C-alpha positions as CSV (number, residue, x, y, z in Angstrom):
1,M,110.2,105.6,116.3
2,H,113.4,107.5,117.3
3,V,113.7,109.3,120.7
4,A,116.5,111.8,121.4
5,V,117.1,113.4,124.8
6,T,119.0,116.7,125.2
7,N,119.7,118.8,128.3
8,R,118.6,122.4,128.1
9,D,119.1,125.5,130.2
10,G,117.3,125.7,133.5
11,G,117.4,122.0,134.2
12,I,115.0,121.2,131.4
13,V,115.2,118.0,129.4
14,L,114.0,118.1,125.8
15,V,112.7,114.8,124.5
16,S,112.4,114.8,120.7
17,I,110.3,112.0,119.1
18,H,110.1,111.1,115.5
19,G,107.8,108.5,114.0
20,A,104.8,106.6,115.3
21,I,104.1,105.9,118.9
22,D,102.3,102.6,118.9
23,I,102.2,99.2,120.6
24,N,105.5,98.3,118.8
25,T,107.4,101.4,119.7
26,A,105.9,102.8,122.9
27,V,108.2,100.7,125.1
28,A,111.2,102.8,124.1
29,L,109.3,106.0,125.0
30,R,108.1,104.6,128.3
31,D,111.7,103.4,129.1
32,T,113.1,106.8,128.2
33,M,110.7,108.7,130.4
34,H,111.1,106.2,133.3
35,Q,114.9,106.7,133.1
36,L,114.5,110.5,133.2
37,L,112.3,110.3,136.2
38,E,114.6,107.8,138.0
39,S,117.5,110.2,137.3
40,G,115.6,113.1,139.0
41,N,114.7,114.9,135.8
42,T,111.2,116.4,136.4
43,R,111.3,119.3,134.1
44,V,110.5,117.8,130.7
45,V,109.5,119.2,127.3
46,V,108.5,116.7,124.6
47,D,108.9,117.8,121.0
48,L,106.1,116.1,119.0
49,A,106.7,117.8,115.7
50,G,107.9,114.5,114.2
51,V,105.1,112.3,115.5
52,D,102.6,111.2,112.9
53,F,100.7,108.7,115.1
54,C,100.1,108.1,118.8
55,D,98.0,105.4,120.4
56,S,96.7,104.9,124.0
57,I,100.0,103.6,125.2
58,G,101.8,106.8,124.2
59,L,99.0,108.9,125.8
60,G,99.3,106.9,129.0
61,T,103.0,107.4,129.0
62,F,102.5,111.2,128.8
63,A,99.9,111.1,131.6
64,Y,102.2,108.9,133.8
65,T,105.2,111.2,133.2
66,R,103.1,114.4,133.9
67,N,101.9,113.0,137.2
68,H,105.3,112.0,138.4
69,C,106.9,115.3,137.3
70,H,104.1,117.3,138.9
71,A,104.3,115.4,142.2
72,A,108.1,116.2,142.3
73,G,107.5,119.9,141.7
74,G,108.4,119.8,138.0
75,F,106.4,119.7,134.8
76,L,105.7,118.0,131.5
77,R,105.0,120.2,128.5
78,L,104.2,119.0,125.0
79,A,105.4,121.1,122.1
80,A,104.7,121.4,118.4
81,P,102.2,118.5,117.9
82,T,101.1,117.7,114.4
83,P,97.5,118.4,113.6
84,F,96.6,114.7,114.2
85,V,98.3,114.6,117.6
86,A,96.9,118.0,118.7
87,R,93.4,116.8,117.9
88,L,94.0,113.5,119.7
89,L,95.3,115.3,122.8
90,R,92.2,117.6,122.9
91,T,89.8,114.7,122.3
92,V,91.1,112.6,125.2
93,G,91.3,115.6,127.5
94,L,95.1,115.7,128.1
95,T,95.4,119.4,127.1
96,G,94.0,120.4,130.5
97,P,96.5,118.7,132.8
98,I,99.4,118.8,130.3
99,P,100.3,122.2,128.7
100,V,100.6,122.0,124.9
101,H,102.6,124.7,123.2
102,D,102.8,125.6,119.5
103,T,106.6,125.5,119.4
104,V,109.5,124.0,121.3
105,A,110.9,127.4,121.9
106,E,107.6,128.5,123.5
107,A,107.5,125.4,125.8
108,L,111.1,125.9,126.9
109,N,110.7,129.5,127.7
110,V,107.5,129.5,129.8
111,A,108.1,131.0,133.2
112,P,107.5,128.6,136.1
113,A,104.2,129.0,138.0
114,V,104.6,130.8,141.3
């Protein structure tokens, strides 16, 4: 798995993930998200277009990140999931608390809730 972080307009951080999120790779994702939160980055979009597998550790990392972002007045948005990941997110019920967008552009351009 490869994780890349880029800063975007409006104080949003884009996290792009490529490969499988599993027991062997999830530590890198968890560490990246933890570093972002520790640095005060609470407006996060995760690009899932390159993710072909995600296990419970990855799902837990998304839930943890969402909760911390939300508590700080920010957000976590997931973007462009592959069909497998989209189905997994729906099945475990994460699509309610975490917005899932069809594209990264859509996730980056959503107006903040008032």
